[in-house]
C-alpha positions in Angstrom: 10.4 6.5 -17.2 9.7 5.5 -13.6 6.7 4.0 -12.4 6.0 3.8 -8.6 2.8 1.6 -7.2 2.7 2.3 -3.1 1.9 -1.2 -2.3 4.1 -3.2 -4.8 6.8 -2.9 -2.4 4.7 -4.7 0.2 4.7 -7.7 -1.9 8.1 -8.3 -3.3 9.1 -11.0 -0.2 6.9 -13.4 -2.4 7.1 -12.9 -6.0 8.7 -15.6 -8.5 8.1 -18.4 -5.9 8.6 -21.9 -7.5 6.5 -23.7 -4.5 3.9 -22.3 -1.9 3.3 -24.1 1.4 0.8 -22.2 3.3 -0.4 -24.1 6.5 -2.2 -23.5 10.2 -1.8 -25.1 13.6 -0.5 -23.9 16.7 3.5 -24.0 18.6 2.3 -25.7 21.8 -0.8 -24.1 22.2 -0.1 -21.1 20.1 -2.4 -21.0 17.0 -0.2 -19.9 14.0 -0.5 -19.3 10.2 2.5 -20.0 7.9 3.9 -19.5 4.4 7.1 -21.1 2.9 8.2 -20.6 -0.7 11.0 -22.6 -1.8 13.3 -21.4 -4.5 14.9 -24.5 -5.4 17.4 -25.5 -2.8 16.5 -22.0 -0.8 13.1 -20.8 0.8 12.5 -18.4 2.9 9.3 -18.4 5.6 7.1 -16.0 7.5 5.0 -16.8 10.0 2.0 -14.9 12.7 0.2 -15.9 15.4 -3.2 -15.7 14.9 -3.9 -13.1 17.9 -1.7 -10.7 15.9 -1.6 -11.6 12.2 1.4 -9.4 12.2 3.4 -11.0 10.0 7.5 -12.6 11.5 10.0 -13.0 8.5 12.6 -15.4 8.5 16.3 -14.8 9.0 17.4 -17.9 7.3 15.6 -21.2 5.5 17.3 -24.2 4.5 15.6 -27.4 2.8 16.4 -30.6 3.6 14.8 -33.2 1.2 11.2 -32.7 3.6 12.8 -30.8 6.5 12.7 -27.1 6.7 15.0 -25.6 8.9 13.6 -21.8 10.1 15.7 -19.1 11.4 14.4 -16.1 13.1 16.4 -14.3 14.5 15.6 -10.7 15.4 19.1 -9.4 16.9 21.2 -9.9 13.9 22.6 -6.3 14.1 24.3 -7.4 17.1 27.6 -8.4 15.8 28.0 -11.3 18.5 24.5 -13.4 17.2 24.2 -15.4 14.3 21.4 -16.1 12.2 20.9 -19.7 13.9 20.4 -17.3 17.3 16.7 -16.6 18.4 13.9 -18.7 17.0 14.3 -21.8 15.3 11.4 -24.0 14.0 12.2 -27.7 12.5 9.3 -28.7 10.1 9.0 -32.1 8.8 6.5 -32.0 5.5 4.6 -35.5 5.3 1.2 -36.4 3.7 -0.6 -32.8 4.0 0.5 -31.9 7.5 3.6 -30.5 9.0 5.1 -31.4 12.6 7.9 -30.5 14.5 9.1 -28.2 16.8 10.3 -24.3 17.5 13.0 -23.7 19.7 13.5 -20.0 21.1 17.2 -19.8 21.7 18.0 -22.5 24.4 14.5 -22.8 25.8 12.8 -26.1 25.9 11.4 -26.9 22.5 7.7 -26.6 22.1 5.8 -29.1 19.4 4.9 -27.7 16.2 1.3 -29.3 14.7 0.6 -27.8 11.5 -2.0 -28.8 8.8 -1.4 -27.8 5.1 -4.5 -25.5 3.2 -3.5 -23.4 0.3 -4.6 -19.9 0.6 -5.6 -19.9 4.1 -2.1 -17.6 4.9 -4.0 -14.6 3.5 -7.8 -15.8 4.0 -7.7 -16.3 7.6 -6.1 -12.6 7.7 -8.6 -10.7 5.8 -11.4 -12.7 7.7 -9.7 -11.8 10.7 -9.4 -7.8 11.0 -11.3 -6.2 14.1 -13.1 -2.5 12.8 -13.8 -0.4 15.9 -15.0 3.5 16.2 -12.3 5.4 17.3 -14.1 8.9 17.1 -16.6 11.3 15.0 -16.5 14.2 13.5 -18.9 16.6 12.2 -18.7 18.5 8.6 -21.2 20.7 6.7 -24.9 20.7 6.1 -25.3 18.2 9.2 -23.2 15.3 7.9 -21.2 13.1 10.3 -18.1 10.9 9.1 -16.9 8.8 11.7 -13.6 7.2 12.0 -12.9 3.7 11.9 -9.9 1.9 13.5 -8.3 -1.4 13.0 -7.0 -2.9 16.2 -4.2 -4.8 15.0 -3.1 -1.8 13.2 -4.4 1.0 14.7 -5.0 2.5 11.2 -7.5 4.8 11.0 -9.9 5.7 8.0 -13.2 7.4 7.6 -16.9 6.3 6.8 -20.1 8.3 6.2 -22.2 8.1 9.0 -25.2 10.5 10.2 -27.0 13.0 8.1 -25.8 11.2 4.8 -28.5 9.3 2.3 -28.6 5.4 3.0 -27.6 4.6 -0.5 -25.0 6.9 0.0 -24.0 5.0 3.3 -24.0 1.4 1.6 -21.9 2.5 -1.8 -19.3 4.9 0.1 -18.5 3.3 3.2 -18.3 -0.2 0.9 -14.9 1.3 -0.3 -13.4 2.9 1.9 -13.5 -0.2 3.9 -11.5 -2.1 1.4 -9.6 0.5 0.8 -8.7 0.4 4.5 -8.2 -2.8 4.6 -5.5 -2.4 1.4 -3.7 -0.3 3.7 -3.7 -2.4 7.0 -2.7 -5.7 4.7 0.2 -3.8 4.2 0.8 -2.5 7.5 1.4 -6.2 8.4 3.4 -7.5 5.7 5.8 -4.8 5.8 8.5 -6.1 8.2 12.2 -6.3 8.7 14.1 -9.0 8.8 15.8 -7.9 11.8 12.7 -6.7 13.9 9.8 -7.5 14.9 7.0 -5.1 14.5 5.5 -3.3 11.5 8.3 -0.8 9.5 5.0 0.7 8.5 3.6 4.7 9.1 0.1 5.2 7.7 -1.5 8.5 8.4 -5.0 9.6 6.7 -6.5 13.0 6.2 -9.4 14.0 5.5 -9.5 16.5 2.6 -13.1 17.6 2.5 -16.6 16.0 2.3 -18.8 17.8 -0.9 -22.1 17.6 -2.2 -20.8 14.7 -4.7 -17.3 13.5 -3.4 -15.3 12.7 -0.3 -11.1 12.7 -0.2 -8.8 11.6 1.1 -4.9 12.2 1.6 -3.1 9.4 2.6 1.0 9.6 3.7 3.3 6.6 4.5 6.4 5.9 5.9 7.8 2.6 5.8 10.5 0.2 5.8 10.0 -3.6 4.6 13.6 -4.5 4.5 16.1 -3.5 1.6 18.7 -0.8 1.7 16.9 2.1 2.9 13.7 3.4 4.7 11.2 5.6 2.0 7.8 7.2 2.3 5.1 8.4 0.3 1.7 10.0 -0.2 -1.3 9.9 -2.5 -5.1 10.2 -2.3 -8.7 8.7 -3.0 -11.5 10.8 -4.4 -14.9 8.7 -3.6 -18.1 9.6 -5.3 -20.5 9.1 -3.0 -23.5 8.4 -5.0 -21.6 5.4 -6.5 -18.9 4.3 -4.6 -16.1 5.0 -7.6 -13.3 5.8 -6.4 -11.6 7.9 -9.6 -8.2 7.7 -11.4 -6.6 11.4 -12.3 -7.3 9.7 -16.1 -10.9 9.7 -15.5 -10.8 13.3 -14.1 -8.1 14.5 -17.1 -7.4 14.5 -20.5 -4.9 15.6 -21.9 -5.7 14.2 -25.3 -8.5 12.9 -27.6 -8.5 8.9 -26.4 -6.5 8.0 -23.1 -5.3 4.7 -23.0 -6.4 2.5 -20.6 -4.3 0.6 -18.3 -4.5 -1.3 -15.2 -1.9 -3.6 -13.8 -1.9 -7.2 -15.4 -2.7 -6.2 -18.8 -0.6 -6.9 -21.5 2.8 -5.4 -22.8 1.5 -3.6 -26.1 -1.5 -1.9 -23.5 1.0 -0.4 -21.1 3.2 0.6 -23.4 0.7 2.8 -25.3 -0.4 4.1 -21.7 2.9 5.0 -21.0 3.5 7.0 -24.4 1.1 9.0 -24.0 2.1 9.2 -19.9 5.5 10.9 -21.5 4.6 12.6 -24.3 0.8 14.5 -23.4 0.0 14.1 -19.5 3.8 14.5 -18.3 4.8 17.9 -20.4 0.8 19.7 -19.8 0.9 18.9 -16.1 4.7 20.2 -15.6 3.8 23.6 -17.7 0.0 24.3 -15.1 2.7 23.5 -12.1 5.4 25.8 -13.8 2.8 29.0 -14.7 1.4 28.5 -11.5 4.3 28.3 -9.2 6.1 31.4 -11.6 8.5 29.8 -13.0 9.8 30.0 -16.8 9.5 26.2 -18.4 13.1 26.9 -19.3 14.2 27.2 -16.0 17.2 25.2 -14.4 17.6 23.6 -11.4 19.8 21.8 -9.6 20.1 18.0 -10.8 21.4 17.2 -7.5 18.2 18.0 -5.5 15.1 18.6 -7.2 15.2 19.0 -10.7 11.5 19.4 -11.4 12.4 20.8 -15.4 12.8 16.8 -15.8 9.6 15.6 -17.6 10.2 12.5 -16.4 9.4 13.5 -12.8 5.8 14.3 -14.4 4.4 11.4 -16.0 3.4 8.5 -13.1 2.8 11.4 -10.4 1.0 10.9 -7.3 -2.5 12.9 -6.5 -4.8 13.7 -4.2 -8.0 15.9 -4.5 -8.2 19.2 -2.0 -10.4 21.8 -1.5 -8.7 24.1 -3.5 -7.5 21.9 -7.2 -5.6 18.6 -7.6 -2.3 18.5 -5.5 -0.1 16.8 -8.1 3.1 14.7 -6.4 6.5 14.6 -8.7 8.3 11.6 -8.8 11.8 11.0 -7.9 14.4 7.9 -7.1 14.4 7.3 -3.7 18.0 9.4 -2.7 15.6 12.5 -3.6 12.3 11.5 -2.4 12.2 14.6 0.1 11.3 16.2 -3.6 8.1 15.0 -3.2 6.2 17.7 -2.7 2.6 18.5 -3.5 1.9 21.1 -5.8 -1.8 22.0 -5.7 -3.4 22.9 -9.4 -6.3 25.1 -8.9 -10.0 23.2 -10.5 -10.7 26.4 -13.3 -7.1 26.2 -14.1 -7.7 22.0 -15.0 -10.8 22.8 -16.3 -10.2 22.7 -20.2 -8.3 19.4 -19.7 -11.5 17.7 -17.9 -12.4 14.0 -19.2 -14.9 14.2 -21.1 -16.6 11.5 -19.8 -16.4 12.9 -16.2 -19.9 14.0 -15.3 -19.2 17.1 -13.0 -17.5 20.3 -13.2 -13.6 20.1 -11.7 -15.1 23.2 -10.3 -17.8 21.9 -8.2 -15.4 18.6 -7.1 -15.0 20.1 -3.7 -18.2 22.1 -3.3 
């Protein structure tokens, strides 16, 4: 069993820390925010310039009592370079503040002066994202979709514009903004120690705007450190009148009762949910896709390539809604990620599995 959460990868760098120090202030006259995590005698650090909001990750971080030596070297692929080449912070922590110096190779040291402030690192960035109109797309019934760009990341995401009701605009645009913010934070935190700049590319596509729903498909390509780059696709289906973003379990039910689970729930809840996904969800989704593709359930696949016959690739799928049906994306190990292509199941083939709490005919989702 395999579980994928697209943005989980982006948060791994700061998990399991024993102690976190967050601070803001200046390098000379340049404003920055910094976050240092103390792992006993080891540490890791990130900082961003307030004007850019894009993380810069330490190559090395060493602790000597209350002194932190932080090294940032973007040229580590150059075998002539050492970790200590490049940027070097010497930070001394005392009485709620940090002072020290910053130096880039042999340049003259600049004064660092910081104030320790809990939760300041994420809060400042979240509060200072910059949005602006990029383009307008005309859709049916004289309605307009306004594409909004965030200027630190250049990520575009849609909002409802002219032609929609006031209630729809307020409810739906709020959730669309929050979805875009999550993408932007992922972009700004997806960095490698050995390069400056985000390791993520995000593209969003308007699948459809119907009477009751808007559907947006998203594809990500990212390298946030580690052995290899990665990519993935998913989507959001949002009800216009309420701004509710639906999960696939709220649309489809392959058992009388679908166990509910959200991140942070206890192990018992996850175990019940995983059992449903493995024994009810995956086999039915697989059968429907095989029928649509004209494959027999006993069809053999090359296990070294795309083994769509393995039930495990259909349990924790990604998905998005298209005009023609639900696009289901199987889940493979990273080495076979190219196998994760979308398979569309028409709405009428899914109608008998509609969750009784979903108040629309599946055939009407895209209308």
